[in-house]
N, C-alpha and C positions, 0 to 999 in steps of 0.2 A: 776401844773407843766405844761410846754409847750406841744404842740402837739409832739414835738420830744421825750418828755420824758428823756431829758438830752443827747441824742445821738447826735453825730456828724455825718452828712451824707454827702459824696462826691460821685458825679456820675461821672466817668470817661468816657466821652463821646466822641464818634468817630463821625465826620461830616458825614452826609448822611448814617445814620445807624438805627438800630432799638431801639437805645437807647432813640429815643424821646418819646417811650412809658413810660419810666420810669421818664422822667421830668413831663409828663402829669399826672403819678400817684402821684407824689409828690405835683402837684398844687391841685388834686382831695382831697388829705388827709390833705391839708393845712400844710404841713411840711416845716421846713427851711432847706436848703440844698446848697451846694456849687456845682458848675461844674467845673471839669477839663476837659478842651477841649484837644482833639488830631486831628491832621489832617491826612488825607490819603496821601500814598506815591505818589508823581508826577509820572505818566506814568502807573504804575501798578494798582493804586486805593487800595492797600492793606493796612491794619492797621499797624502803625508803630511798630517797635519792642518793645518800651517802653512799650506797653500794657503788654508785657510778663514778665515785672517785677512786675506786679500787679497780674496776673493770667498766669499760664503756658500756656494757650491756647491762649492768647493775643487777645480775642474776645471782641467786645462791645455788649451790655452793662455790665459794671463791677460797682458795687457799694462798696464803702468802708465805713463801719460804725464802729464808735468808741463809744462803749456804755458808759453810765455814770455807775460807780460802787457803790454798795450799801454802801460803806464806804466812798463814795465821790469822789473817784479817779477814772480817766479814765481808762477804760480797754483796752487791746490790740485791734488793728483794726482788723475786721472781713472783708472778701471779699466775696461778693454774685456775682455769675455769671448765666447766662441765664434768659431771660425775664420772663418765667413761675415762676421759683423758686423766683426771685426777687420780683415780684408781690405778690405772695402768703405770702412770708415772711412778707413783709411790711403790708398786710391786717392782718394777724395774730397779730401783735405787735402794729399797729397803726390804725386798723381799727375799734376798740371798740368791737372786738368779746368777747364772753363770754365762749369761749371753744368748742362750737360745730357747730358754723355757724351761730348763730342766732344774729340778730341785728348788723350785722357787715356792715360797710360802703363798698359800691361797690359790695355786695355779696347778691343775692336774699334770701329771707326766705327759709331755707332749708326743714323744714318739714310741711306736711299737718297737719292741727289740729286733735289731737288725735293719730297721727301715728308716733310720734317721736321716733326714733330708730328702727322702723320696716323696713324690706327689702321691698322696693317699696313704702316706705311712704314718699319719697322725692317729693317736688313739681316740675312741669315741668319746671319752671322757674330756680330751682337750677340745675336740671340735665343738662339743657342746657348750663348753667353756667360752669359747671365741664367740658362739652364736648369741648365748644369753647375755654377755656383755653389751650386746648392741640391739637385740631384740627388746629389751626392757624399756628403752626410750624410743627406740625406732618404730616399733608397732605397738606394743601393749599400752603404753602411757597414754597415747593419742586418744582412744575413746574414753579412757578414764578422766581426762582433763576435759572432754566435753560434758560428761555426767557432772562434774563439778560445776561446770557452767550452767548447766540446766538447773541444778540445785540452788545456784545462786539467783536464779529466775523467781523462785518462789518467795524470795524477799522483797519483791517490789510492791509498789502501792497497790492497794486492793481494786482500784478502778482499771488498772491494765493487766490484772492477773488472768482473767478470762483470756486475753491474746496471748500472754507468755505461756499460761498453761496449756494451750492448744498447740503452740510450737514445741513445747517440750515434751508433750504426750507423743506427737507426731515422731520428732527424732527418737524418742526412747523405743517406740514400737517398730520403726521402719529401720533403724540403724543401730543403736546402742545394744538393744537385746540380742539381735544376731551376731554383733561383735563380740560381746562378752561371751556367749556361747561357744563360739568358734575359738577363742583365745583359751578360755578356761578348760574346755574338753580337751584342747590340744595340750595344756599343761597337765591335767590329769593324767593322760596317756603317757606323756614324757616322765612322769614321776613313777609310773608304773613299771617303766622299761628302763629306768635309770641304772648305769653300771653298778655292779656288786649291790644291787637292790637297794640302792639310795643309802639314807633318806633324802640326801640332796640332790639336786638336779644332775649334778656331774658324777655322783657316785657316794661312797660313804663318807667322805670328808667334805667340811665346808670349803667352798672356793669363793673368790671374789665376785664370780657370777651370781651367787647366792646373795651377796650383799647388794650387788646391783639390782637384783630383782625383788629384793625385800619391800621396796617403797610401793610398786604397782599392786603386788599381792597383798600387802596389809591395808592399803587403802581400799582394794576392792572389798576385802571383808569388812572393813570398818564401816563402809557406807552401805552394806548389804546389797552390793552389786550383785553378788552371787550368793546362792543358797549354800551354807556350808554342808547340809546334808546332800546335796546333789554333788558335790566335789570334796569328796572326804580326804582324798590324798592332798589336795591343795590346802585343806585346812589344817590337816596334820603337818604339812611342811610349814605353813605359818606359825604354827605354835613351836616347832622345831627350831625355827629362826629366831623366835623371840626368847626362848630358853637357853640359847648359847650364851656362854660366859661373857663374850665380847659385846654382845647386843646388851645384855643387861648393865654391865659396867657402862657402856655408852649411854643408856637411859638414865642411870643414876647420877651420872655427872650432869646432864641436861636438867634432872629434876632438882638437884643440888643448886644449880644456877639460876634456874626460874623460880624455885620456891614452890612448886606445884607438880602434880603428876605429869608423867611425860606422855605426850600424845602427838600423832602425826597431823591430825586435822584439828 
């Protein structure tokens, strides 16, 4: 049977969104999939209302899957939402898992030899993997979204710019600068201490945690939120992610679909 195991996969893809992670994941898992593109609304930049016809929150990424039935008939379409659950679902069903996290594509080995099932018996690589799958959206993406809002305030009419500028400067100096320094100093240190000397966060091999982390790291560099020279390991890590074959194939597919160079923002 093909890698898809008979399932039909549709990525409901919103331009300039975190949905790129999911396309990259599909490429890494060698799955066949369709992209259903959606454009942001002019002026507001919000997602179009049509996405709410797929999921009540109308957020991207959303993945529609029509599983193949055991009787040969197609099953009802199921919809997956949120990057983390989408990634974990696909790893469980299409990553070669044996049920307890061993020998699964894009997931580090879970147990230290002789310690399977013991509290504290997990490998450092797997513990990092589990942490970064949640850290990316749970802690790191928050201040980056605030920065995006602050940037948007620069496009308001000229007569209220002094007000929005004052607010933006205060937030940037009292909150964002400290947050970014804390997070990216942490990431710089984590890359320096990665198992097997990296170059990825969990070791020498790309993991789904790197796919998850790619969005906040690449956006931070694109917006010059952090200085490349101040965080050389984070910068090298971002370049490594973009040079992987799966990332390049995903970007090329988006470029072909949109007819313009790939960009996250």
